[in-house]
Every structure is written in structure tokens, then in C-alpha cells.
C-alpha positions, 0 to 999 in steps of 0.5 A: 871327748866328753862332749861326744859321749854326752851327745851319744848318750843324750837320746837314750837318756831322753827315752829313759827319763820319758819312760820313768815320767810316763809310767810312774803313775803306776806306783800309786795304783792301789788296784793293779791291773795287767796294764799297771804291772806292765808299766811297773816293769817298764819303770823298773827297767828304765830306773835300773839302766839309769842307775847303772849309766850314772854310777861312777860316770860323771858324763852320764850323771851330768846329762841326767842332772840337766834333764827337765821334765813336765809334771801335772795336768793343764792348767797346773803343769810345771817344769821341774828337774828330773832329780826333783821329780824323783824326790817327789816320787820318793816322798809320795811312797814314804808319805805318813798316810801310806804303807811302804811297799814291802815286796815285789816290783813296787819295792824294787822301784822304790829302792831304784828311785833312791839309788838313781838319786844317790848316783846323781848327787855324788860329787855334784853340789848343784844336784844336791841343792836342787833336790831340797834335801830337807824333804828327805828327812821325813822319808828317813824318819818313816823308814827308821820308824818302820825298821823298829816294827817286828817283821817289817824292819828288814824289808826296808833297810836297803832303802834306808841305807840308800837314803842315808847315802844321798844325805851323806853326798849332800852334807859333804857337798853343800855343808850341814847348814844348807842341808836342812834349812828348816831347823826342826828338820835338822834336829829331827835328823840328828835325833834319828841318827843318834837313835840309830847308832845306839840301837844295838845297845838299847836292844841288848841292854847295853851289856857289851861295850862295843854295842851301839856302834857298828863293828867289823864282826857285824858287817861280816855276819850275813844275818846282821849285815843289812842292819849294820850297814844302815848304822854305818851310814848313819854314823857317817852322816851323823859325823858330818852333821856334828862336825858342820853344825854346833847345834847338831854337835851339842844335841848329839852330845846330849843324846849320846851322853852316858850311852855306849861309846860315850858321845862323839867318841862313839861316832868316831869309833864307828866310822873308824870301824867302817873305814877299816872294814871297807879297806879290808875288802877293797871296796873304797875309792881313794876319794871316799877313803880320803873323805872318811879319813878327813871326817875321822880327823875332824871328829878327833878335834871335836872330841 
């Protein structure tokens, strides 16, 4: 009985959510003390439990998506959804005037914030709308730009993958036009994704016809798996965008024209490789397999 599950898990969720809200201020502490470290450990542990509780569990996901929290200080306090609160923390950590947390417990918390959001938005259209996804485009831009900096790039690939996963959930649930109500945000996202899926070709001079799209070999190689995973997620998100928006489609065609993989065909080929790889290792649910197969068919009609 889902109602009994919801009733039994509710008190625990309340405690975890309250702990996240109460201890989140430690993320902004530039001069950490022992108290800060203890707060960060409480934050990390609470986020980890929330992530696991909501993974592939619609009942727990619904509980969390219904939670409201109070933020701010009197007389400027306000009540927001917990998912909106998470987005606010993510935006703060990825703001343009801050250096991304590159190691340690703050970095762990950064990834967990995004991972919880990825689980709460899975298959939930209301949650996807509530987070105002256009706010996450700037975070993706910051992570992508950071990934191009030598000695820094690998440190944030997991966060980039998770954020792209959130945006894939959003586009799949509420459509492309609702994802970025700000036209500039949509165009910025398409531009970043086009650069992402062609990054290998640019790095290697475009000598290999398969470069610029994720390959089975790159996903299997430990040394390139993280980067290739980001490109895989980027290809899937770009596929959803070009299928759902004529403007995104034309921009992608223009930016990918003449490059390795030649336009939309290259996006389709990348997603086909991703699907083949994850099927080979048994890492796809039937729903996700159907989702990607449908996207490949839709891209085939566009090309």
C-alpha cells in the first residue's frame, strides 16, 4: 500500500530535509572550522540517504517532491519547494564569481545535490517544472568551460553528467520549449552541447571519422570513460532538443555542418552507440531503452 509506505517514510524524510536545510550554510564558509566540517558531514550523509531513498522509488520520490522548506531570515523568509532549494544551492556553488569545489567533502556534497535532483525529476513533470530548469543552463556552462581547463577538467565530469541527466529528464517530461523559457538560454545550451559532442574531433584535429562522437571503445576504456559519459549525455540531451525545437534543430545543423559525424546524423550515431553499449552491459531499464529507441527514430525522421 503506497500510502502506508509514504506514511512510514515521511518522518525520516522530514528529518533529512531539515538537516540539509540547516547545514547547507556550511557550503559557503570560506574559512572552515571544526563546526563547519561537522556540518558538511551531516549534509553529505543526509543527501546520500535521500539520493538512495529516491532512486527508482516513486513513493519516496513523491514524498520528497511534496516537501516545502523555509529559507531566508525575517522579515525576508519565504517558503519554497525542496527541489527549488536544491537548485539554489547548486547555482550558488556554480556561480560565475566562485571557484567550483574541486576536492573533498564540499565536492561530494555538490555532486550529491545534483544526484538527488536527478532522482526527484525522473518521470515527474511537476518536479521538472518546479526547478525552473533554465537556471541550470548557466551551471552547465560553468562546468563545461571548467572542463576545458587543463588539470581541472576531470574533477567535475561527474557533476556535468548528473546535470545533463537532470536536463534530459526535464526535456523528456515537459518538452523542449518549456525547458528554457528564455530563448537565449536555449541557444546557449545547444551551443554548449554541440561543442561537447564534437570536442574529441577538435582536440585531435578531426583525423578520425569516428571522433567527435562517443564510441563503444571510449566508453569501455577507464581513462576516457568519464569524458565519454559526459559526451553521451550531451548527445542524448541535444537529440531531445533538436527533435523538440525547430530553432534548436537549425542551430545544431549550422554548428555541426561540415564537422565529424556531419550534423544531425552524428548525433543519431552517438546515441545509437550509447544504446548499444548500455544494452551490452545490461544497464538500461525497459523504459529508458524505449526512450532512447524512440529518440533515435525521431532523429532519423529529421535527418
